[in-house]
C-alpha positions as CSV (number, residue, x, y, z in Angstrom):
1,M,-61.2,0.9,-31.4
2,W,-59.2,-0.7,-28.9
3,G,-58.7,-5.2,-27.2
4,I,-57.3,-5.8,-23.6
5,H,-56.5,-8.8,-22.4
6,G,-56.9,-9.2,-18.0
7,G,-54.1,-11.2,-17.1
8,R,-52.7,-14.5,-18.9
9,H,-55.6,-16.3,-16.8
10,G,-58.5,-12.9,-16.6
11,E,-55.9,-12.1,-13.3
12,A,-57.1,-8.4,-13.6
13,D,-60.1,-9.0,-14.2
14,E,-62.3,-8.5,-11.1
15,L,-59.9,-4.9,-10.5
16,F,-61.1,-4.3,-14.4
17,L,-64.9,-4.8,-13.8
18,S,-65.9,-3.5,-10.7
19,E,-62.9,-0.6,-11.1
20,G,-64.1,0.5,-14.0
21,V,-61.0,-0.2,-15.4
22,V,-58.6,-1.0,-18.3
23,A,-54.6,-1.5,-16.7
24,L,-51.8,-2.8,-18.4
25,G,-48.8,-4.6,-15.9
26,W,-44.9,-3.6,-16.7
27,D,-44.9,-2.5,-13.4
28,A,-41.0,-1.9,-13.5
29,M,-41.7,0.5,-15.6
30,G,-42.9,3.5,-13.3
31,N,-45.1,6.0,-14.1
32,L,-45.2,5.7,-18.2
33,A,-45.4,9.8,-18.0
34,H,-42.2,10.7,-17.3
35,I,-41.2,8.8,-20.2
36,P,-40.9,10.9,-23.4
37,G,-44.2,10.3,-25.7
38,T,-41.3,8.6,-28.6
39,R,-41.6,5.4,-29.8
40,D,-37.9,4.7,-28.7
41,A,-38.0,6.3,-24.8
42,F,-40.4,3.4,-24.6
43,K,-37.9,1.2,-26.2
44,T,-35.4,2.7,-23.7
45,A,-37.4,2.3,-21.3
46,F,-38.6,-1.0,-21.9
47,Q,-34.6,-2.5,-22.4
48,Q,-33.8,-1.3,-19.2
49,A,-36.7,-2.3,-17.2
50,Y,-36.8,-5.5,-18.7
51,P,-33.4,-6.5,-19.4
52,E,-33.6,-9.6,-20.1
53,A,-36.0,-9.2,-22.4
54,K,-35.3,-10.4,-26.6
55,P,-34.4,-7.8,-28.5
56,G,-36.7,-9.0,-31.2
57,S,-39.7,-8.7,-28.5
58,I,-38.7,-5.8,-27.3
59,P,-40.9,-2.9,-30.4
60,T,-43.7,-4.7,-29.6
61,M,-43.6,-4.9,-26.0
62,A,-42.5,-1.1,-25.5
63,G,-45.0,-0.6,-28.2
64,Q,-48.2,-1.1,-26.0
65,P,-47.5,0.5,-23.1
66,Y,-46.8,3.6,-25.3
67,R,-50.6,3.4,-27.4
68,F,-51.8,2.6,-24.3
69,V,-50.4,6.1,-22.9
70,H,-50.1,8.3,-26.4
71,E,-52.9,6.7,-28.6
72,M,-56.0,5.3,-26.5
73,H,-57.9,8.5,-25.8
74,T,-61.0,9.4,-23.6
75,G,-63.8,8.4,-25.7
76,D,-62.5,5.4,-27.5
77,V,-64.5,1.7,-27.6
78,V,-62.6,-1.1,-25.4
79,A,-63.7,-4.8,-25.8
80,Y,-63.0,-7.3,-22.7
81,P,-63.1,-10.7,-23.5
82,S,-62.7,-12.2,-20.2
83,K,-61.7,-15.1,-19.4
84,V,-63.6,-16.0,-16.2
85,D,-67.2,-15.2,-17.8
86,R,-65.9,-16.0,-21.4
87,E,-68.2,-12.7,-21.3
88,V,-67.3,-9.9,-24.0
89,H,-67.2,-6.5,-22.0
90,L,-67.6,-3.3,-23.9
91,G,-67.1,0.4,-23.1
92,V,-65.7,3.8,-23.6
93,V,-62.3,4.9,-22.0
94,T,-63.3,8.3,-20.0
95,G,-59.8,8.9,-18.4
96,D,-56.6,9.6,-19.4
97,Y,-53.9,7.4,-18.3
98,A,-53.1,7.3,-14.1
99,W,-50.1,5.7,-12.9
100,S,-51.5,4.1,-9.4
101,G,-48.2,3.4,-7.9
102,Q,-48.0,0.6,-5.3
103,Q,-50.8,-1.4,-7.0
104,A,-49.0,-3.9,-9.3
105,P,-49.1,-5.9,-10.9
106,Y,-51.4,-3.9,-13.3
107,P,-49.7,-0.1,-11.9
108,H,-51.3,1.4,-15.6
109,R,-54.8,2.6,-15.8
110,R,-57.2,4.3,-17.4
111,A,-60.8,4.3,-16.2
112,V,-63.7,3.0,-18.4
113,V,-67.3,3.0,-18.1
114,W,-68.6,-1.0,-18.9
115,R,-71.5,0.0,-21.1
116,T,-72.5,-3.7,-21.7
117,S,-71.7,-7.2,-22.1
118,V,-71.9,-9.9,-24.7
119,L,-71.8,-13.2,-24.5
120,R,-68.9,-14.3,-26.7
121,T,-70.8,-16.4,-29.0
122,H,-72.2,-12.8,-30.4
123,F,-69.3,-12.8,-32.8
124,S,-68.1,-14.2,-35.6
125,Q,-65.2,-16.4,-35.5
126,G,-63.1,-13.9,-36.6
127,A,-64.0,-12.0,-34.9
128,L,-63.5,-14.2,-31.7
129,Y,-60.1,-14.6,-33.4
130,E,-58.9,-11.3,-33.6
131,M,-60.2,-10.6,-29.7
132,G,-57.9,-13.5,-28.5
133,S,-54.6,-11.1,-29.9
134,A,-51.8,-12.3,-28.1
135,M,-50.8,-8.9,-26.9
136,S,-52.4,-7.8,-23.9
137,L,-53.6,-4.0,-25.5
138,F,-54.6,-4.7,-29.4
139,Q,-56.4,-2.5,-31.9
140,I,-59.6,-4.2,-33.4
141,R,-59.8,-3.4,-37.0
142,N,-60.9,-6.1,-39.1
143,N,-63.8,-6.9,-37.0
144,A,-65.2,-3.3,-35.2
145,E,-68.7,-3.3,-37.0
146,E,-69.2,-6.2,-35.4
147,V,-68.0,-5.0,-31.9
148,F,-69.9,-1.4,-32.2
149,D,-73.1,-3.4,-33.4
150,A,-72.8,-5.4,-29.8
151,L,-72.1,-1.9,-28.1
152,A,-75.6,-0.3,-30.1
153,G,-77.2,-3.8,-28.9
154,K,-77.7,-5.1,-32.6
155,S,-78.2,-8.8,-33.0
156,A,-75.0,-10.4,-34.1
157,T,-75.4,-11.6,-37.6
158,T,-72.9,-14.6,-38.0
159,P,-73.0,-16.0,-34.4
160,V,-71.0,-18.9,-33.4
161,I,-72.5,-21.5,-32.0
162,D,-70.5,-23.1,-30.0
163,D,-67.3,-21.0,-28.8
164,S,-65.2,-24.5,-27.1
165,T,-62.8,-24.4,-30.1
166,L,-62.3,-20.9,-29.8
167,S,-61.1,-22.0,-26.2
168,A,-57.3,-22.2,-26.5
169,N,-57.4,-19.2,-28.1
170,L,-59.4,-17.0,-25.5
171,G,-58.6,-18.6,-22.7
């Protein structure tokens, strides 16, 4: 199960929800399908595209587009915690990686069918913290069952009554 953010301030919210996609930036890397399918090749491509990047950040930064192309698959569940409407949108990946070309700043895309949206208060504090990852693309592991339950329409078992304390973490 994947989690994805739509920009520091929710810049990709409309793109995600109205066009039925999830997307990543890193437009300077070009079409990721042209990079050999190894982590080392993605690190090299990232370093070339972003020479100002700190060496210690390169594995994490290059790993996100690598995973978007090579580890995310059709049928995977994706959770998008929106900073715009403060809901968690849940969907299923329905397409392979696609390069949208000139449509920066989010040119790396995958089609998604959004199945439902759930208020953040539906989730436990632990799940919200996990969805508040600092990375743009991340896996949800520790609280995946809560997300699957929400996707299935099940009631929350340990809802957060007031999520205002989580604003700094989730926007």
